[in-house]
N, C-alpha and C positions, 0 to 999 in steps of 0.2 A: 802429821805424825806418820811415822814409818809403818807400812802395812804389816811387816813382820811383828813389830811391837804390838800393833792392834790385835793381831791373831794370837799372840802369846797372852795378852791381857784377857781376851775372850776365852781362850782355853782354860786359863787359871780360874776365871769367874765361873765357867761351866762346871769345872771340877769341884769347886767349892759348893756350888749349888747342888750338884749331885749328891755330895756327902750330906748336906743339910736335909735334902729331901728324904734320903734313906734313913737318917737318924730320926726324923720326925714322922716317918711312915706315911708320907703324903700319898693319898690315893688319887686315882684318876679324876674323881669328881672335883677335888680341891684344885688339881692342876688345870683342869679345863676352866673352872671358874676364875682362877688366877690369870690364866692366859687370855681369857675373854676380857677381863678387867684391864690387863696390860695393853691390849689392843685398842682400848678406848683412848689411851694416851698416845699411841703411835699406830694409826690405822694403815700405815704403808704396807705394801706388798712385801718389801724387803724385811721388815720386822716380823711379819707373819711367817715368812720362810725361815728366818733364823729361829723363831719360837718353835716351829714344827720340827726343824732339824735337831734342835737341842733336846726336845722331848723324845724324839726317836733315838738319839744317841744315848740318852739316859735309860732307855728301855721302856719308855711309856708310849708304846706304839698306838694304843687305843686313844689315849688323850691327844696325841699328835694329830690324829684324824679328825678329832672333834673341835679343835680350836680354830 
């Protein structure tokens, strides 16, 4: 698959996730728990880096440090 297409898909998914998180008023505790759970399904360093970057870009800096 084209790298640009992958990037566009990821950006669209992150934007949608950000909207949902804000609508549901997800707090840092829920985000850390969800991130830790997700990492049990993909323990790779790459996924951990994407997860932390996503949380930081969405403004959840404390949660990004704790996952």
